[in-house]
N, C-alpha and C positions, 0 to 999 in steps of 0.2 A: 237674749242669747239663750236658746233652749236646746240646741243640738250641735255638739262639737265633734269634729272629725280629726283624728290624728293619724298621720301616715308614718309608719315605723319600719326600719330595717330590723330583721331578726337579731336579737342580742347574742353576742358570743360569750357573755358572762351572765351570771344570775343577778343582773341589776337592769334598771330601766334608764333610758336616755333622759336628758333634760326636757326634750320635747314631750315625752310621755308624762313626766311629772308636771310640766306646765299645763298640759291639757287636762289632767285630773284636777289640778288646783282651780283652773278656770271653771270647769264643770261644777265643782263643789261651790265656788263663789257665787255662781249664777243659778244654782239649782238646775243644771242642765244635764241632759243625757250625753254620754260619751260613746262614740263608735271608733274602733281601731281597725285600720286597714294595714295589714302587715305583709310585706313582700320583700324578697331578697333581690334587689335591683343592681347591686354592685358588690364587689369584694374589696374591702378597704380595711386593712389592719393597722393603719398608721396611728389611730387614736387609742389603741390599746397599750397599756403600760407593759414593759417587759416582765415576763414571769421570773420569779426567783429560781435560781439554778436547781435547787432541790426539787421544786415542783416540776420543772422541766424533765428531770430524770424520772420522777414518779409517773408523769403523763406520757413519757416517750412511747410507751406501747399502747396507749389508749387510742381508740378509733375516734376521729373527729366526728362531731355531730353533723348530720346531713342538714340541708337547707330546710326541709320539711320539719325536722325535729327542732331546729332552732326557732322556726315560726311558731310551732306549737308551744314551746317553752316561753317565748315572748308573750304569747296570748295568755298563758297562765299567770305570768307576772303582772300583766296589765289588769286582768280580772281581779287578782288578789289585792293590788294597790287600790283599785277603784272601790272594792268592797270595804277596805279599811277606811277609805275616805267617805264612805256612805254615798257613792256615786253609782248610778245605774250605768251599765256598760254592756256593749255587745261587740263581738269580733266579726268583721266583714270578710267573707271568703274571697280569696284572690286566685286560688287554684281551681282548675277544672271549670273555668268560666267561659261562656261562648264569645266573650269580647276580650280585647287586649287589656293589659294593665292600664294603658293610657286612657282608653275609653272608660274603664272601671273607675279610674281616678276622677275623671270629669263628672261622670254620673253621680258618684258618691258625694263629691264636693257640692254639686248643685242642690242637693237636698239636705245640706247642713249649713249652719250659720257661718262657720269658719273652718279652714283647714290649717292644722298645725303640723309643721314638719321640721325635723332637725337640720341644722346647717353646720356642717363640719368643715369649715374653710370654704374656699371658692367653689361655686356650684359647677359641677362637671356633668357630662353625659354619663349615664342615661337619666340621672335625677333631674338634670336641667330641663330636658324635654318634657318630663312629667309635670314639673312646676309650671313651665310656660303653657302647657295644655290646660292645666287647672286655672291659671290666671286668665287666659283668653276665652275659654269656653264655658267656665262654670258660673261666672257672675258673682263669685264669692271671694272674700279676702283670704289671704294666706299669711300666717305668722311664722317667720323663721326664728328658730330658737337655737342659739349656739351652745356648745358644751359648757358644763360647769356654771350655768346661769341660775341665779336664785329665782325661785318661782315669782311670777309677776305679782307685785304688791300694789296696794292702793296708794301709789306714790305719784311720781312725776312722769308725764308723757310729753314728748316733743312731736309736734305735727308739722310736717313739711307742706308749705302752702305756696302754690303758684297760680291759683285761679283757674286751673284746667278742670275738665270734667273728671279726670281720674282722681285729682286731689279732693274734689267735692265728694266723690264716691268713697274715698278712703275715710274722710271725716264721718260720713254717714255710717259706714260699716263699723267704725271704731266707737260709735256713740255709747254702747253699753260699757266699754272700758273707760272712756273719757268721763262718763257720768259718775264713776266710782273712784276716779283719781283725786289726789289731793291738789294737784296743780297741773295746768297744761300750758306749755310754751309753744305758740304758733310762730314759725320762722319761715322767712323767704330768703333764698339766695338771689341776690340782685345784680350779680356781675354781668350776666349774659343777655338780659332782656328787660324791657319795661312792661309793667303790668297794664293790661287794657283798662282796668277799673282801679283808679287810685284809692288807696285806703281800704282795699278789700280785706286785708288781714285784720284790721280793726273791726270791720263789719262782721267777719267770721267770729271774732271774740264776742261781739254782742249777741250773735246768734247762739253761741255756745252757752252764754250766760242764762239764756232762757231755758236751758237744760240743766241749770244750776252747776255749770262747769266753770271753775275759776281759771280763765284763760287770759294770757297776755301775749301781745304781738311784738316781734322784733325782726330785724333784718341782719343777715350775715353776708360776708364776702368770702368767696371760695379761694381767691388769690391763686396760689399754685396748685391747689388740690382740685380733684374733680368734684362734681356736685355731690355724688353719693358719699365720698369721703368727708366732705365738708359737713354734711348732715349728720353723719355718724359721729364726727368729732364734736359737733355741737351737742348732740344728745349725751355723749359721754361726759363732756364738760359740765353739763347741767345735772349730772348724776341721775339721768332718766332711767325708768324701767322699760321704756318702750319707745320706738320711733315709728310714727305712722306716716305713710306716704303713698301717693298714687303711683301706679306702675304703667310704663309705656304710654305716657301721656301725649307724646309728640309724634309727628310723622317721621317716616323712614329717612327722608332727606335731611331733616334737622338733626336726627340722631347721628347721621354720618358726619355732619359738620361740627356739631357741638358735643356729641356723645350722649349717652343715656344714663340718667341717675339710676335707673333700674339695673342696667348692666353693671354699673359701678358697684351696686349692692351685691349682685350675683358674683362678682369677681373679688369681693372683699372677704376678709376673715373677720366677720362681725363679732362683737363682744357683748351686744345687748340684743334682745329680740326686736325684730322689725316686722311691722304689719304692712303688707303690700296689697293694693286693691286696684283693679282695672275696671 
């Protein structure tokens, strides 16, 4: 992992999001370069704490910062934090570009190892369309980082395994993280289907062992939960730092009948980072 991309909304305060801190920490851990793509794609004040009354009075006459000013301020904060962490960093331009933000997102993600993006509750438009575009068109993994999340540690990782191409791709994309983890738990949700290759989870663990990854395999039942919620619950119960899973692994018809674990993640209020790979 040598080139990390983080997509950020401009900050409305003089601090950085969990996604930014995660990206800087990963870049430092892997000796990687960091690129930040900053764009104002939505207006959402729900995550901001209420201002004390006295500050509201003092700021009542203040002119709110424009989108361009907030983008510039966020760029300054990222550069400063990266410098403090001894991480090389550049800011990618989003304004005055000949292509749309969607195309810019795809192109930038294609030439980086991973895209890191903040996840503040269920994924809604227009952020959802940007994420789907990056997943389907870039060939690179995405890591969703929820608010107030500790920086990824060299701890425990849960890998969702169902023997599909997307699951294989997710494992391969996550290898730099898996190789530095303390423990990996490979899990399969077995309520809805039979695996075409018996014992493939154990075989995956043997493969990971050749990368010096301590991996164990287990199965879980989703029962009344959807698949995504089951995987998230498993990861939280295991006190994992990260959930790794394939994205949009099945055909449209099967998703209509049984649902999609990827959509489950999109609609969830995640509490740990999730790596998705298509």
